[in-house]
KOLDRENMAR-943404 format. One record per residue (C-alpha): residue number from 1; residue in three letters; x, y, z. Coordinates in steps of 0.25 Angstrom, whole numbers, plus 5000, padded with zeros to 4 digits. Layout:
# residues N
nunu: NUM | miza: ALA | u: X | v: Y | w: Z
...
# end
This chain:
# residues 146
nunu: 1 | miza: MET | u: 5000 | v: 5112 | w: 4807
nunu: 2 | miza: LYS | u: 5006 | v: 5101 | w: 4798
nunu: 3 | miza: LYS | u: 4997 | v: 5094 | w: 4788
nunu: 4 | miza: LEU | u: 4995 | v: 5079 | w: 4790
nunu: 5 | miza: ASN | u: 5001 | v: 5076 | w: 4777
nunu: 6 | miza: THR | u: 5013 | v: 5082 | w: 4781
nunu: 7 | miza: LEU | u: 5014 | v: 5075 | w: 4793
nunu: 8 | miza: LEU | u: 5011 | v: 5061 | w: 4787
nunu: 9 | miza: ASN | u: 5023 | v: 5064 | w: 4777
nunu: 10 | miza: ALA | u: 5032 | v: 5070 | w: 4786
nunu: 11 | miza: PRO | u: 5046 | v: 5064 | w: 4787
nunu: 12 | miza: PRO | u: 5049 | v: 5052 | w: 4790
nunu: 13 | miza: ASN | u: 5036 | v: 5047 | w: 4786
nunu: 14 | miza: GLY | u: 5028 | v: 5056 | w: 4795
nunu: 15 | miza: LEU | u: 5017 | v: 5050 | w: 4801
nunu: 16 | miza: LYS | u: 5014 | v: 5038 | w: 4791
nunu: 17 | miza: PRO | u: 5020 | v: 5028 | w: 4800
nunu: 18 | miza: ILE | u: 5012 | v: 5032 | w: 4813
nunu: 19 | miza: LEU | u: 5000 | v: 5031 | w: 4806
nunu: 20 | miza: PHE | u: 5004 | v: 5017 | w: 4799
nunu: 21 | miza: LYS | u: 5007 | v: 5012 | w: 4813
nunu: 22 | miza: ILE | u: 4994 | v: 5018 | w: 4819
nunu: 23 | miza: SER | u: 4987 | v: 5011 | w: 4806
nunu: 24 | miza: GLU | u: 4993 | v: 4998 | w: 4808
nunu: 25 | miza: SER | u: 4990 | v: 4998 | w: 4824
nunu: 26 | miza: ASN | u: 4975 | v: 5000 | w: 4820
nunu: 27 | miza: ARG | u: 4976 | v: 4988 | w: 4810
nunu: 28 | miza: ILE | u: 4982 | v: 4979 | w: 4820
nunu: 29 | miza: THR | u: 4972 | v: 4984 | w: 4831
nunu: 30 | miza: PHE | u: 4961 | v: 4981 | w: 4821
nunu: 31 | miza: GLN | u: 4965 | v: 4968 | w: 4819
nunu: 32 | miza: LEU | u: 4968 | v: 4964 | w: 4832
nunu: 33 | miza: LYS | u: 4955 | v: 4969 | w: 4837
nunu: 34 | miza: LYS | u: 4946 | v: 4960 | w: 4828
nunu: 35 | miza: GLN | u: 4954 | v: 4948 | w: 4833
nunu: 36 | miza: LEU | u: 4949 | v: 4951 | w: 4847
nunu: 37 | miza: PRO | u: 4934 | v: 4950 | w: 4853
nunu: 38 | miza: GLU | u: 4927 | v: 4963 | w: 4854
nunu: 39 | miza: PHE | u: 4927 | v: 4964 | w: 4869
nunu: 40 | miza: ILE | u: 4942 | v: 4964 | w: 4869
nunu: 41 | miza: ALA | u: 4944 | v: 4970 | w: 4857
nunu: 42 | miza: SER | u: 4937 | v: 4984 | w: 4862
nunu: 43 | miza: HIS | u: 4948 | v: 4985 | w: 4872
nunu: 44 | miza: PHE | u: 4958 | v: 4984 | w: 4862
nunu: 45 | miza: ASN | u: 4962 | v: 4999 | w: 4859
nunu: 46 | miza: GLN | u: 4975 | v: 4998 | w: 4849
nunu: 47 | miza: CYS | u: 4988 | v: 4990 | w: 4846
nunu: 48 | miza: THR | u: 5001 | v: 4995 | w: 4842
nunu: 49 | miza: THR | u: 5012 | v: 4988 | w: 4837
nunu: 50 | miza: LYS | u: 5027 | v: 4988 | w: 4839
nunu: 51 | miza: GLU | u: 5037 | v: 4979 | w: 4832
nunu: 52 | miza: LYS | u: 5030 | v: 4964 | w: 4834
nunu: 53 | miza: THR | u: 5020 | v: 4968 | w: 4845
nunu: 54 | miza: ILE | u: 5007 | v: 4973 | w: 4846
nunu: 55 | miza: THR | u: 5002 | v: 4981 | w: 4858
nunu: 56 | miza: ILE | u: 4986 | v: 4980 | w: 4860
nunu: 57 | miza: LEU | u: 4981 | v: 4992 | w: 4868
nunu: 58 | miza: VAL | u: 4969 | v: 4989 | w: 4878
nunu: 59 | miza: ASP | u: 4960 | v: 4997 | w: 4886
nunu: 60 | miza: SER | u: 4961 | v: 4990 | w: 4899
nunu: 61 | miza: PRO | u: 4970 | v: 4979 | w: 4906
nunu: 62 | miza: ILE | u: 4959 | v: 4969 | w: 4905
nunu: 63 | miza: TRP | u: 4960 | v: 4968 | w: 4889
nunu: 64 | miza: VAL | u: 4975 | v: 4966 | w: 4891
nunu: 65 | miza: SER | u: 4972 | v: 4953 | w: 4898
nunu: 66 | miza: ARG | u: 4962 | v: 4948 | w: 4889
nunu: 67 | miza: LEU | u: 4969 | v: 4952 | w: 4876
nunu: 68 | miza: ARG | u: 4981 | v: 4945 | w: 4880
nunu: 69 | miza: PHE | u: 4973 | v: 4931 | w: 4876
nunu: 70 | miza: TYR | u: 4972 | v: 4937 | w: 4863
nunu: 71 | miza: ILE | u: 4986 | v: 4940 | w: 4860
nunu: 72 | miza: PRO | u: 4990 | v: 4927 | w: 4853
nunu: 73 | miza: SER | u: 4979 | v: 4927 | w: 4843
nunu: 74 | miza: LEU | u: 4980 | v: 4941 | w: 4840
nunu: 75 | miza: LEU | u: 4994 | v: 4941 | w: 4837
nunu: 76 | miza: GLU | u: 4992 | v: 4929 | w: 4828
nunu: 77 | miza: LYS | u: 4980 | v: 4936 | w: 4820
nunu: 78 | miza: ILE | u: 4987 | v: 4949 | w: 4818
nunu: 79 | miza: ASN | u: 5000 | v: 4943 | w: 4813
nunu: 80 | miza: GLN | u: 4991 | v: 4935 | w: 4803
nunu: 81 | miza: GLN | u: 4982 | v: 4947 | w: 4798
nunu: 82 | miza: ALA | u: 4994 | v: 4954 | w: 4793
nunu: 83 | miza: ASP | u: 5009 | v: 4954 | w: 4791
nunu: 84 | miza: TYR | u: 5011 | v: 4956 | w: 4806
nunu: 85 | miza: ASN | u: 5022 | v: 4949 | w: 4815
nunu: 86 | miza: PHE | u: 5018 | v: 4953 | w: 4829
nunu: 87 | miza: GLN | u: 5024 | v: 4945 | w: 4840
nunu: 88 | miza: SER | u: 5016 | v: 4950 | w: 4852
nunu: 89 | miza: ILE | u: 5004 | v: 4958 | w: 4857
nunu: 90 | miza: LYS | u: 5005 | v: 4967 | w: 4869
nunu: 91 | miza: ILE | u: 4993 | v: 4972 | w: 4876
nunu: 92 | miza: ARG | u: 4993 | v: 4985 | w: 4883
nunu: 93 | miza: VAL | u: 4982 | v: 4994 | w: 4891
nunu: 94 | miza: LEU | u: 4979 | v: 5008 | w: 4885
nunu: 95 | miza: PRO | u: 4967 | v: 5013 | w: 4889
nunu: 96 | miza: ASN | u: 4957 | v: 5018 | w: 4878
nunu: 97 | miza: ILE | u: 4956 | v: 5033 | w: 4883
nunu: 98 | miza: LEU | u: 4947 | v: 5036 | w: 4872
nunu: 99 | miza: THR | u: 4934 | v: 5028 | w: 4877
nunu: 100 | miza: ASN | u: 4926 | v: 5033 | w: 4887
nunu: 101 | miza: HIS | u: 4928 | v: 5022 | w: 4899
nunu: 102 | miza: GLN | u: 4925 | v: 5031 | w: 4912
nunu: 103 | miza: THR | u: 4933 | v: 5025 | w: 4924
nunu: 104 | miza: PRO | u: 4923 | v: 5023 | w: 4935
nunu: 105 | miza: HIS | u: 4928 | v: 5034 | w: 4946
nunu: 106 | miza: GLU | u: 4928 | v: 5030 | w: 4960
nunu: 107 | miza: SER | u: 4917 | v: 5034 | w: 4968
nunu: 108 | miza: LYS | u: 4920 | v: 5043 | w: 4980
nunu: 109 | miza: THR | u: 4912 | v: 5037 | w: 4992
nunu: 110 | miza: VAL | u: 4909 | v: 5048 | w: 5004
nunu: 111 | miza: PRO | u: 4904 | v: 5045 | w: 5017
nunu: 112 | miza: SER | u: 4891 | v: 5050 | w: 5021
nunu: 113 | miza: LYS | u: 4891 | v: 5063 | w: 5029
nunu: 114 | miza: ALA | u: 4888 | v: 5054 | w: 5041
nunu: 115 | miza: VAL | u: 4900 | v: 5045 | w: 5040
nunu: 116 | miza: ILE | u: 4908 | v: 5058 | w: 5038
nunu: 117 | miza: LYS | u: 4903 | v: 5065 | w: 5051
nunu: 118 | miza: LEU | u: 4906 | v: 5052 | w: 5058
nunu: 119 | miza: LEU | u: 4920 | v: 5052 | w: 5053
nunu: 120 | miza: GLN | u: 4921 | v: 5067 | w: 5059
nunu: 121 | miza: GLU | u: 4916 | v: 5062 | w: 5072
nunu: 122 | miza: SER | u: 4925 | v: 5051 | w: 5073
nunu: 123 | miza: ALA | u: 4936 | v: 5060 | w: 5070
nunu: 124 | miza: ASP | u: 4932 | v: 5069 | w: 5080
nunu: 125 | miza: HIS | u: 4932 | v: 5058 | w: 5092
nunu: 126 | miza: ILE | u: 4946 | v: 5052 | w: 5087
nunu: 127 | miza: LYS | u: 4958 | v: 5056 | w: 5097
nunu: 128 | miza: GLU | u: 4969 | v: 5051 | w: 5087
nunu: 129 | miza: GLU | u: 4972 | v: 5064 | w: 5079
nunu: 130 | miza: GLN | u: 4977 | v: 5059 | w: 5066
nunu: 131 | miza: LEU | u: 4965 | v: 5050 | w: 5065
nunu: 132 | miza: LYS | u: 4955 | v: 5061 | w: 5069
nunu: 133 | miza: LYS | u: 4962 | v: 5070 | w: 5058
nunu: 134 | miza: ALA | u: 4961 | v: 5060 | w: 5048
nunu: 135 | miza: LEU | u: 4946 | v: 5056 | w: 5050
nunu: 136 | miza: GLN | u: 4943 | v: 5072 | w: 5050
nunu: 137 | miza: ARG | u: 4949 | v: 5073 | w: 5036
nunu: 138 | miza: LEU | u: 4942 | v: 5061 | w: 5032
nunu: 139 | miza: SER | u: 4929 | v: 5066 | w: 5036
nunu: 140 | miza: ASN | u: 4932 | v: 5082 | w: 5031
nunu: 141 | miza: THR | u: 4936 | v: 5074 | w: 5017
nunu: 142 | miza: LEU | u: 4924 | v: 5066 | w: 5016
nunu: 143 | miza: ASP | u: 4915 | v: 5077 | w: 5021
nunu: 144 | miza: SER | u: 4920 | v: 5086 | w: 5010
nunu: 145 | miza: LEU | u: 4917 | v: 5075 | w: 4999
nunu: 146 | miza: SER | u: 4903 | v: 5072 | w: 5004
# end
């Protein structure tokens, strides 16, 4: 296994440029978040930079539309705070997989035994074979779920 120091100094420049890029992204993220109201900043995950564009990553589409209103002021303030010359800000959705947001599961509603029995009896009295088989399959499936 290689030592961390060996990786950091490996040619050409090792991991130093990558670590610098991560550090720079973290600094810009922090500066941008300070300019936003807390209710929006809490949904701002991270940002990345490429050339003269900042890409902000938020955790859901609703925050994309809300954050768009802040783009002009964010762009102005970030360019004032440091020697940056960013020309645009993009906003993308990247759900935060590290949080414990649980998505609600659809509850499966199974009809009562009486309703299932009624379906079975209805199937027995239907003359059209295709409909009869479909109702029987449905009642059998519902019966196995209950």
